FILUM-212173 format. One record per residue (C-alpha): residue in one letter; x, y, z. Coordinates in steps of 0.05 Angstrom, whole numbers, plus 5000, padded with zeros to 4 digits. Layout:
REM residues N
LUMDREN type   xx   yy   zz
LUMDREN    a    X    Y    Z
...
//
This chain:
REM residues 566
LUMDREN type   xx   yy   zz
LUMDREN    m 8052 7899 1855
LUMDREN    p 8047 7928 1923
LUMDREN    d 7978 7912 1946
LUMDREN    a 7997 7838 1924
LUMDREN    i 8065 7846 1964
LUMDREN    s 8028 7873 2032
LUMDREN    r 7983 7812 2032
LUMDREN    a 8046 7769 2040
LUMDREN    p 8035 7723 2105
LUMDREN    r 8110 7732 2119
LUMDREN    v 8106 7809 2108
LUMDREN    r 8047 7817 2152
LUMDREN    a 8080 7785 2201
LUMDREN    e 8136 7825 2204
LUMDREN    r 8096 7890 2198
LUMDREN    m 8064 7867 2258
LUMDREN    i 8134 7854 2300
LUMDREN    l 8157 7922 2276
LUMDREN    a 8096 7959 2302
LUMDREN    t 8093 7924 2368
LUMDREN    r 8168 7927 2375
LUMDREN    v 8158 8007 2376
LUMDREN    a 8094 8004 2421
LUMDREN    l 8132 7956 2474
LUMDREN    a 8200 7999 2467
LUMDREN    m 8156 8070 2479
LUMDREN    y 8115 8034 2542
LUMDREN    a 8176 8008 2574
LUMDREN    l 8213 8084 2563
LUMDREN    f 8152 8117 2600
LUMDREN    a 8153 8064 2653
LUMDREN    i 8226 8071 2668
LUMDREN    w 8212 8152 2669
LUMDREN    l 8150 8146 2709
LUMDREN    d 8187 8095 2762
LUMDREN    p 8268 8092 2752
LUMDREN    a 8291 8024 2756
LUMDREN    e 8331 7984 2808
LUMDREN    p 8379 7982 2827
LUMDREN    a 8383 8058 2823
LUMDREN    r 8462 8061 2800
LUMDREN    y 8438 8034 2730
LUMDREN    a 8381 8076 2718
LUMDREN    r 8411 8130 2680
LUMDREN    l 8443 8077 2638
LUMDREN    t 8371 8031 2632
LUMDREN    y 8348 8097 2608
LUMDREN    t 8388 8110 2559
LUMDREN    l 8390 8043 2536
LUMDREN    h 8318 8047 2526
LUMDREN    a 8320 8104 2492
LUMDREN    s 8368 8081 2445
LUMDREN    y 8330 8020 2435
LUMDREN    l 8262 8054 2418
LUMDREN    a 8305 8098 2375
LUMDREN    y 8331 8033 2339
LUMDREN    a 8258 8002 2332
LUMDREN    s 8227 8066 2302
LUMDREN    v 8287 8067 2248
LUMDREN    i 8276 7988 2234
LUMDREN    a 8209 8000 2227
LUMDREN    a 8211 8062 2180
LUMDREN    v 8259 8015 2142
LUMDREN    l 8232 7954 2136
LUMDREN    w 8153 7972 2135
LUMDREN    r 8156 7969 2052
LUMDREN    h 8206 7920 2041
LUMDREN    a 8179 7863 1996
LUMDREN    t 8242 7817 2003
LUMDREN    l 8266 7820 2077
LUMDREN    g 8319 7762 2070
LUMDREN    t 8367 7750 2135
LUMDREN    l 8337 7824 2165
LUMDREN    p 8286 7784 2210
LUMDREN    l 8337 7737 2240
LUMDREN    i 8385 7794 2253
LUMDREN    t 8340 7833 2290
LUMDREN    h 8312 7773 2331
LUMDREN    v 8378 7756 2355
LUMDREN    a 8394 7828 2367
LUMDREN    d 8328 7842 2410
LUMDREN    i 8346 7779 2449
LUMDREN    a 8415 7805 2472
LUMDREN    l 8385 7869 2474
LUMDREN    f 8329 7842 2524
LUMDREN    s 8380 7803 2565
LUMDREN    i 8420 7864 2576
LUMDREN    f 8355 7903 2600
LUMDREN    q 8346 7854 2649
LUMDREN    y 8402 7849 2677
LUMDREN    l 8407 7922 2686
LUMDREN    t 8327 7918 2722
LUMDREN    l 8339 7867 2775
LUMDREN    g 8344 7808 2730
LUMDREN    p 8295 7748 2753
LUMDREN    s 8252 7800 2776
LUMDREN    s 8253 7854 2725
LUMDREN    p 8194 7883 2706
LUMDREN    f 8211 7877 2634
LUMDREN    f 8209 7802 2640
LUMDREN    v 8154 7805 2585
LUMDREN    y 8210 7820 2534
LUMDREN    f 8227 7749 2532
LUMDREN    v 8157 7737 2521
LUMDREN    f 8154 7780 2462
LUMDREN    s 8217 7747 2433
LUMDREN    l 8175 7678 2432
LUMDREN    f 8106 7708 2405
LUMDREN    c 8164 7740 2350
LUMDREN    g 8198 7663 2337
LUMDREN    a 8125 7637 2323
LUMDREN    l 8099 7696 2273
LUMDREN    r 8167 7692 2238
LUMDREN    w 8180 7621 2226
LUMDREN    g 8115 7579 2264
LUMDREN    w 8128 7527 2314
LUMDREN    r 8202 7513 2285
LUMDREN    g 8205 7586 2312
LUMDREN    a 8175 7585 2379
LUMDREN    i 8214 7517 2397
LUMDREN    g 8283 7543 2373
LUMDREN    t 8273 7613 2407
LUMDREN    a 8251 7579 2471
LUMDREN    p 8326 7548 2493
LUMDREN    v 8357 7616 2476
LUMDREN    v 8307 7652 2512
LUMDREN    l 8310 7597 2566
LUMDREN    i 8390 7601 2582
LUMDREN    a 8395 7670 2572
LUMDREN    f 8344 7682 2632
LUMDREN    i 8374 7628 2674
LUMDREN    a 8446 7652 2662
LUMDREN    i 8422 7714 2686
LUMDREN    g 8385 7690 2748
LUMDREN    l 8453 7650 2775
LUMDREN    s 8499 7703 2758
LUMDREN    m 8455 7759 2803
LUMDREN    r 8438 7709 2860
LUMDREN    s 8502 7729 2890
LUMDREN    t 8507 7800 2881
LUMDREN    l 8421 7799 2897
LUMDREN    g 8405 7799 2971
LUMDREN    p 8355 7745 2987
LUMDREN    v 8300 7798 2986
LUMDREN    e 8318 7820 2910
LUMDREN    f 8327 7756 2883
LUMDREN    e 8257 7720 2892
LUMDREN    l 8277 7646 2883
LUMDREN    n 8191 7633 2874
LUMDREN    r 8187 7686 2820
LUMDREN    f 8250 7661 2785
LUMDREN    v 8232 7590 2785
LUMDREN    i 8157 7610 2768
LUMDREN    r 8178 7660 2703
LUMDREN    i 8229 7590 2673
LUMDREN    g 8164 7549 2685
LUMDREN    y 8116 7604 2642
LUMDREN    l 8169 7612 2586
LUMDREN    v 8167 7538 2579
LUMDREN    m 8088 7529 2582
LUMDREN    v 8079 7594 2533
LUMDREN    a 8136 7562 2483
LUMDREN    t 8096 7496 2479
LUMDREN    l 8033 7534 2473
LUMDREN    l 8064 7573 2412
LUMDREN    g 8089 7504 2384
LUMDREN    y 8027 7471 2386
LUMDREN    l 7990 7530 2356
LUMDREN    g 8043 7533 2297
LUMDREN    l 8037 7456 2285
LUMDREN    h 7961 7469 2282
LUMDREN    e 7969 7529 2235
LUMDREN    r 8010 7484 2194
LUMDREN    r 7963 7436 2190
LUMDREN    l 7908 7480 2169
LUMDREN    r 7953 7512 2119
LUMDREN    e 7966 7434 2089
LUMDREN    e 7889 7418 2087
LUMDREN    i 7882 7482 2048
LUMDREN    e 7934 7475 2000
LUMDREN    h 7911 7403 1998
LUMDREN    l 7839 7421 1985
LUMDREN    a 7869 7472 1922
LUMDREN    r 7901 7418 1895
LUMDREN    w 7840 7378 1882
LUMDREN    p 7843 7336 1824
LUMDREN    p 7801 7364 1759
LUMDREN    a 7741 7322 1739
LUMDREN    v 7755 7313 1671
LUMDREN    g 7784 7261 1635
LUMDREN    v 7763 7196 1592
LUMDREN    d 7760 7141 1648
LUMDREN    r 7708 7160 1704
LUMDREN    s 7729 7104 1745
LUMDREN    q 7800 7133 1743
LUMDREN    l 7776 7193 1752
LUMDREN    t 7736 7173 1807
LUMDREN    e 7794 7136 1844
LUMDREN    r 7840 7194 1840
LUMDREN    v 7779 7238 1873
LUMDREN    l 7771 7184 1932
LUMDREN    a 7847 7176 1945
LUMDREN    h 7856 7249 1947
LUMDREN    a 7805 7258 1991
LUMDREN    c 7831 7206 2040
LUMDREN    a 7895 7244 2040
LUMDREN    v 7867 7316 2055
LUMDREN    v 7824 7279 2109
LUMDREN    g 7885 7231 2138
LUMDREN    a 7834 7167 2130
LUMDREN    g 7857 7092 2108
LUMDREN    t 7791 7084 2073
LUMDREN    a 7737 7121 2035
LUMDREN    l 7665 7103 2021
LUMDREN    v 7620 7144 1974
LUMDREN    v 7549 7126 1965
LUMDREN    w 7508 7166 1914
LUMDREN    e 7445 7165 1867
LUMDREN    q 7423 7205 1806
LUMDREN    i 7361 7239 1815
LUMDREN    d 7333 7218 1757
LUMDREN    e 7358 7148 1756
LUMDREN    p 7331 7099 1808
LUMDREN    r 7401 7058 1810
LUMDREN    v 7458 7074 1873
LUMDREN    s 7524 7079 1856
LUMDREN    v 7571 7057 1905
LUMDREN    a 7653 7074 1906
LUMDREN    s 7696 7052 1955
LUMDREN    w 7781 7063 1956
LUMDREN    s 7830 7036 2002
LUMDREN    v 7913 7022 1997
LUMDREN    n 7889 6953 1974
LUMDREN    g 7844 6968 1916
LUMDREN    f 7787 7009 1891
LUMDREN    s 7720 6992 1863
LUMDREN    v 7653 7025 1836
LUMDREN    t 7588 6983 1834
LUMDREN    r 7520 7001 1812
LUMDREN    h 7460 6969 1850
LUMDREN    a 7382 6979 1863
LUMDREN    t 7359 7038 1898
LUMDREN    m 7326 6989 1950
LUMDREN    e 7388 6948 1965
LUMDREN    f 7423 6997 2015
LUMDREN    d 7360 7031 2040
LUMDREN    p 7373 7078 2086
LUMDREN    v 7446 7085 2080
LUMDREN    v 7445 7113 2150
LUMDREN    p 7389 7119 2204
LUMDREN    g 7335 7166 2196
LUMDREN    a 7366 7201 2259
LUMDREN    l 7428 7219 2217
LUMDREN    d 7401 7235 2151
LUMDREN    d 7427 7292 2124
LUMDREN    a 7475 7307 2187
LUMDREN    s 7554 7299 2200
LUMDREN    f 7577 7249 2246
LUMDREN    a 7635 7216 2271
LUMDREN    t 7641 7155 2316
LUMDREN    v 7675 7143 2379
LUMDREN    g 7700 7070 2387
LUMDREN    s 7684 7006 2349
LUMDREN    i 7627 7031 2298
LUMDREN    a 7577 6969 2309
LUMDREN    g 7532 7003 2366
LUMDREN    a 7588 7065 2375
LUMDREN    t 7575 7134 2405
LUMDREN    v 7554 7178 2347
LUMDREN    l 7573 7263 2354
LUMDREN    v 7527 7283 2305
LUMDREN    s 7528 7350 2278
LUMDREN    r 7473 7388 2246
LUMDREN    s 7469 7460 2225
LUMDREN    g 7528 7469 2276
LUMDREN    r 7489 7440 2334
LUMDREN    l 7523 7379 2374
LUMDREN    s 7490 7322 2397
LUMDREN    e 7499 7247 2408
LUMDREN    w 7466 7189 2386
LUMDREN    r 7480 7109 2401
LUMDREN    g 7476 7051 2354
LUMDREN    t 7504 7031 2277
LUMDREN    p 7502 7089 2235
LUMDREN    v 7517 7051 2174
LUMDREN    h 7477 7003 2134
LUMDREN    a 7500 6931 2157
LUMDREN    d 7528 6922 2085
LUMDREN    l 7566 6977 2080
LUMDREN    l 7606 6965 2142
LUMDREN    p 7661 6921 2114
LUMDREN    r 7685 6970 2067
LUMDREN    l 7696 7014 2121
LUMDREN    g 7749 6982 2152
LUMDREN    s 7766 6981 2220
LUMDREN    g 7771 7047 2265
LUMDREN    d 7737 7115 2277
LUMDREN    v 7687 7139 2218
LUMDREN    a 7668 7203 2195
LUMDREN    s 7608 7223 2142
LUMDREN    a 7579 7280 2114
LUMDREN    p 7527 7287 2053
LUMDREN    f 7523 7321 1997
LUMDREN    h 7473 7347 1942
LUMDREN    t 7482 7379 1876
LUMDREN    e 7440 7394 1824
LUMDREN    r 7441 7326 1794
LUMDREN    l 7469 7281 1847
LUMDREN    a 7455 7266 1921
LUMDREN    g 7494 7217 1963
LUMDREN    r 7545 7216 2027
LUMDREN    a 7620 7211 2037
LUMDREN    f 7643 7163 2087
LUMDREN    f 7721 7155 2112
LUMDREN    g 7743 7108 2153
LUMDREN    e 7809 7089 2197
LUMDREN    l 7817 7160 2222
LUMDREN    g 7854 7139 2286
LUMDREN    g 7819 7191 2330
LUMDREN    a 7759 7221 2302
LUMDREN    s 7721 7274 2333
LUMDREN    t 7680 7336 2322
LUMDREN    e 7740 7383 2300
LUMDREN    v 7747 7337 2235
LUMDREN    l 7672 7346 2217
LUMDREN    p 7680 7416 2186
LUMDREN    l 7737 7388 2143
LUMDREN    v 7698 7331 2127
LUMDREN    e 7633 7370 2104
LUMDREN    v 7683 7406 2055
LUMDREN    v 7719 7346 2027
LUMDREN    a 7646 7316 2018
LUMDREN    r 7611 7374 1980
LUMDREN    e 7680 7371 1931
LUMDREN    i 7672 7301 1920
LUMDREN    g 7590 7318 1910
LUMDREN    s 7619 7369 1859
LUMDREN    s 7675 7326 1817
LUMDREN    l 7615 7267 1813
LUMDREN    d 7573 7313 1785
LUMDREN    q 7614 7348 1737
LUMDREN    m 7638 7277 1715
LUMDREN    e 7560 7263 1703
LUMDREN    m 7555 7330 1667
LUMDREN    h 7613 7315 1622
LUMDREN    a 7594 7243 1611
LUMDREN    r 7520 7274 1579
LUMDREN    q 7551 7316 1541
LUMDREN    q 7591 7269 1508
LUMDREN    q 7533 7234 1491
LUMDREN    l 7488 7289 1469
LUMDREN    a 7550 7313 1426
LUMDREN    i 7553 7239 1394
LUMDREN    g 7474 7246 1378
LUMDREN    e 7484 7303 1346
LUMDREN    e 7546 7278 1308
LUMDREN    r 7506 7218 1282
LUMDREN    i 7452 7264 1270
LUMDREN    r 7499 7307 1219
LUMDREN    v 7519 7239 1190
LUMDREN    a 7452 7217 1174
LUMDREN    r 7437 7283 1138
LUMDREN    d 7499 7288 1104
LUMDREN    l 7489 7214 1075
LUMDREN    h 7418 7228 1063
LUMDREN    d 7432 7290 1026
LUMDREN    g 7497 7264 0992
LUMDREN    v 7501 7187 0974
LUMDREN    l 7435 7167 0988
LUMDREN    q 7408 7220 0931
LUMDREN    s 7460 7200 0889
LUMDREN    l 7444 7134 0887
LUMDREN    t 7372 7143 0882
LUMDREN    g 7387 7174 0812
LUMDREN    v 7432 7122 0794
LUMDREN    r 7377 7067 0808
LUMDREN    l 7326 7100 0775
LUMDREN    e 7377 7105 0713
LUMDREN    l 7383 7031 0710
LUMDREN    q 7302 7021 0717
LUMDREN    s 7306 7061 0655
LUMDREN    v 7356 7024 0621
LUMDREN    a 7323 6959 0639
LUMDREN    t 7256 6978 0614
LUMDREN    s 7285 7003 0539
LUMDREN    l 7327 6940 0520
LUMDREN    d 7327 6936 0454
LUMDREN    a 7374 6900 0401
LUMDREN    s 7380 6960 0357
LUMDREN    a 7396 7004 0414
LUMDREN    l 7460 6969 0438
LUMDREN    d 7503 7023 0430
LUMDREN    q 7460 7081 0462
LUMDREN    i 7449 7032 0526
LUMDREN    r 7533 7021 0531
LUMDREN    d 7534 7098 0531
LUMDREN    r 7480 7103 0585
LUMDREN    l 7517 7046 0626
LUMDREN    l 7584 7074 0622
LUMDREN    a 7559 7144 0646
LUMDREN    i 7523 7104 0701
LUMDREN    e 7591 7070 0718
LUMDREN    r 7621 7143 0717
LUMDREN    a 7572 7162 0763
LUMDREN    l 7579 7103 0805
LUMDREN    a 7658 7114 0809
LUMDREN    i 7647 7190 0828
LUMDREN    e 7598 7173 0885
LUMDREN    q 7654 7112 0911
LUMDREN    r 7705 7166 0913
LUMDREN    e 7662 7227 0949
LUMDREN    l 7638 7163 0996
LUMDREN    r 7713 7152 1011
LUMDREN    l 7727 7225 1022
LUMDREN    f 7668 7230 1067
LUMDREN    i 7681 7171 1108
LUMDREN    d 7761 7200 1118
LUMDREN    d 7726 7267 1133
LUMDREN    l 7703 7229 1201
LUMDREN    k 7777 7218 1218
LUMDREN    p 7807 7263 1265
LUMDREN    f 7854 7307 1223
LUMDREN    t 7889 7371 1217
LUMDREN    a 7852 7405 1164
LUMDREN    p 7905 7436 1107
LUMDREN    k 7889 7508 1082
LUMDREN    r 7836 7518 1034
LUMDREN    t 7843 7553 0971
LUMDREN    a 7794 7603 0946
LUMDREN    g 7770 7566 0882
LUMDREN    e 7767 7498 0912
LUMDREN    l 7687 7513 0932
LUMDREN    a 7678 7532 0861
LUMDREN    i 7714 7467 0834
LUMDREN    k 7673 7421 0884
LUMDREN    l 7601 7457 0857
LUMDREN    a 7628 7442 0786
LUMDREN    v 7640 7367 0796
LUMDREN    l 7577 7366 0831
LUMDREN    r 7539 7386 0775
LUMDREN    e 7586 7343 0728
LUMDREN    r 7558 7288 0769
LUMDREN    i 7486 7298 0779
LUMDREN    g 7486 7318 0702
LUMDREN    l 7513 7244 0692
LUMDREN    e 7464 7209 0736
LUMDREN    w 7403 7251 0714
LUMDREN    k 7413 7270 0640
LUMDREN    v 7385 7334 0654
LUMDREN    p 7417 7399 0633
LUMDREN    i 7446 7436 0698
LUMDREN    t 7476 7502 0699
LUMDREN    l 7525 7528 0751
LUMDREN    r 7545 7602 0770
LUMDREN    v 7591 7617 0826
LUMDREN    g 7602 7691 0840
LUMDREN    a 7662 7730 0867
LUMDREN    p 7713 7679 0899
LUMDREN    l 7684 7662 0967
LUMDREN    a 7749 7653 1007
LUMDREN    s 7761 7645 1084
LUMDREN    l 7693 7610 1095
LUMDREN    a 7688 7583 1155
LUMDREN    a 7691 7504 1148
LUMDREN    d 7628 7474 1167
LUMDREN    v 7598 7528 1116
LUMDREN    e 7637 7507 1061
LUMDREN    e 7626 7434 1076
LUMDREN    a 7554 7451 1079
LUMDREN    i 7543 7483 1014
LUMDREN    p 7558 7437 0967
LUMDREN    l 7508 7388 1005
LUMDREN    m 7452 7432 1007
LUMDREN    v 7465 7450 0924
LUMDREN    h 7459 7373 0918
LUMDREN    e 7401 7363 0958
LUMDREN    g 7362 7425 0921
LUMDREN    i 7377 7391 0856
LUMDREN    v 7362 7325 0871
LUMDREN    n 7302 7345 0900
LUMDREN    a 7272 7389 0841
LUMDREN    l 7293 7335 0793
LUMDREN    k 7255 7276 0828
LUMDREN    h 7195 7312 0852
LUMDREN    g 7193 7374 0795
LUMDREN    h 7217 7337 0728
LUMDREN    p 7244 7397 0704
LUMDREN    s 7275 7405 0628
LUMDREN    r 7335 7449 0660
LUMDREN    v 7356 7464 0731
LUMDREN    a 7404 7531 0746
LUMDREN    v 7442 7546 0815
LUMDREN    d 7473 7607 0827
LUMDREN    v 7519 7614 0888
LUMDREN    e 7539 7685 0905
LUMDREN    s 7572 7727 0957
LUMDREN    a 7518 7787 0979
LUMDREN    a 7524 7841 1024
LUMDREN    d 7482 7808 1077
LUMDREN    g 7513 7731 1067
LUMDREN    i 7520 7680 1015
LUMDREN    r 7459 7675 0974
LUMDREN    i 7439 7603 0941
LUMDREN    t 7399 7603 0887
LUMDREN    i 7361 7538 0857
LUMDREN    s 7314 7555 0809
LUMDREN    d 7277 7498 0757
LUMDREN    d 7219 7500 0701
LUMDREN    g 7187 7432 0723
LUMDREN    r 7116 7432 0761
LUMDREN    g 7135 7465 0825
LUMDREN    f 7120 7448 0898
LUMDREN    p 7053 7421 0913
LUMDREN    f 7038 7493 0944
LUMDREN    r 7039 7563 0911
LUMDREN    g 7070 7624 0922
LUMDREN    r 7122 7648 0964
LUMDREN    y 7142 7613 1032
LUMDREN    d 7195 7641 1075
LUMDREN    h 7233 7605 1129
LUMDREN    a 7179 7615 1185
LUMDREN    r 7120 7594 1141
LUMDREN    l 7156 7535 1112
LUMDREN    a 7176 7505 1181
LUMDREN    a 7099 7520 1214
LUMDREN    s 7066 7491 1150
LUMDREN    n 7121 7437 1148
LUMDREN    v 7122 7432 1076
LUMDREN    g 7186 7433 1028
LUMDREN    p 7249 7395 1035
LUMDREN    v 7259 7385 1109
LUMDREN    s 7329 7360 1114
LUMDREN    l 7353 7415 1071
LUMDREN    r 7317 7470 1120
LUMDREN    e 7342 7434 1185
LUMDREN    r 7411 7443 1151
LUMDREN    v 7408 7516 1132
LUMDREN    a 7374 7532 1204
LUMDREN    s 7438 7490 1236
LUMDREN    l 7481 7544 1201
LUMDREN    g 7439 7597 1230
LUMDREN    g 7410 7617 1162
LUMDREN    q 7337 7630 1127
LUMDREN    m 7308 7588 1066
LUMDREN    a 7248 7613 1023
LUMDREN    i 7209 7576 0968
LUMDREN    e 7171 7614 0906
LUMDREN    s 7134 7555 0875
LUMDREN    g 7083 7556 0808
LUMDREN    e 7061 7523 0746
LUMDREN    t 7123 7546 0709
LUMDREN    g 7178 7516 0759
LUMDREN    a 7201 7530 0829
LUMDREN    r 7257 7575 0860
LUMDREN    v 7296 7557 0925
LUMDREN    e 7332 7615 0966
LUMDREN    i 7374 7606 1019
LUMDREN    l 7416 7662 1059
LUMDREN    l 7470 7644 1103
LUMDREN    q 7480 7700 1147
LUMDREN    p 7554 7719 1178
LUMDREN    p 7583 7699 1223
LUMDREN    l 7616 7658 1159
LUMDREN    r 7685 7670 1165
LUMDREN    e 7742 7643 1201
LUMDREN    a 7776 7681 1254
//
């Protein structure tokens, strides 16, 4: 905290004043000791007052040096300084006093403490004190001691110093406001890119002090040009062919910042390139873009990002000059950065949408599609075995199919509901085992093949995506075995192991076209086995292995940590 306090602008300014006051008092005391003040009758009093002032300055510096909150003390010491400086000058030849610099010191103190208001507010007080001292001593001092020319010159000097300090204070305030505007640059994140672009351009105009803004840019990998214009009358974003505004600026102004003086058509253009200034005459903007800039002076700067390249123009500046170019360059870079962030955000959204589509397609393939395939095959079997003597058996099979369809309809409805945004309820430890049991029953009804399921220790606190994926992986593994291996039975084991969650699906069918054990890497390299299942396992950071032989197949899936929710 002390370091942060010491960096505060007001505290730093006050410390500078404290140190300068002590140094000025010491120097003045030394000067009086070296050459006693005139008139001589006030020499001892002047010496004593300066010594007292040095002591006062030293005490104030020691007390206030490490204070974080100054309160009204700066104002009190400011008034005290002006009063003491008036006394010192009165005792040392008044308007001709060598300590006139004290009044200049007061003006600087006011400017450092309160900016342009401090300089302008202190100036009348100091002028009144100086003029009052001069008028009161004019009758007591002779024409030699009272120098009228010096008196008038010093009044003018005080006025000029106060005016310059006021201007510097206003300039400093303007720079501070520009920095604050830049610090409040609107974030380029949101749903509507058009609204975000409008907000960015409106803020850019406020920073630069322009009435209109025009930005022309193109994506590096897309042959289209985008044009955005803003003014108090409205905002628009349009897209055009690359050659429509080619070139946006003449070749002599390419990659340079510039500001126009006078009418933009055939204007005198002040060009800044790599810190070097030059002049150029002509129309600096493509003719079709001129109407969007309005009247008045124009300033422009280019910007380049990883994905974009373009240029920003600001019109209706009311007096452009080379002084505004550094600010325009900074604002143009900020605009380019905001547009680049919007583009990156849009691409990320597209990627997320694409990944979600892939996930939905995989889930439909592994769930509903596989189940409907089983129902279709069962219906084909019923159709080929129609016999009047077997009506009861056919009725039972049709009822089983109806139950399977009802279960699948419920699963499809749950799947659709799962795509909607919602706050997921807290899952219980046995919920996964229940889902797997329902899955076993449904597949058994569809395929008329015995399926055994064993779930080990409770698999609680699994991450949501893992818990949702396990039933889908088990479903696809079982249906794949039934479709291609034609087994008489299928066994499923789901258990928690030291190295993660292990899922085993084994059957006594014909196995896969290959023989032997294939690990995950070999399956991917050979592109054999259930591809969709392998991709789902890989997306969760797991591994899949298959052992295939004449007497059946065994699919092993290992989902490794991190598997649990934080």
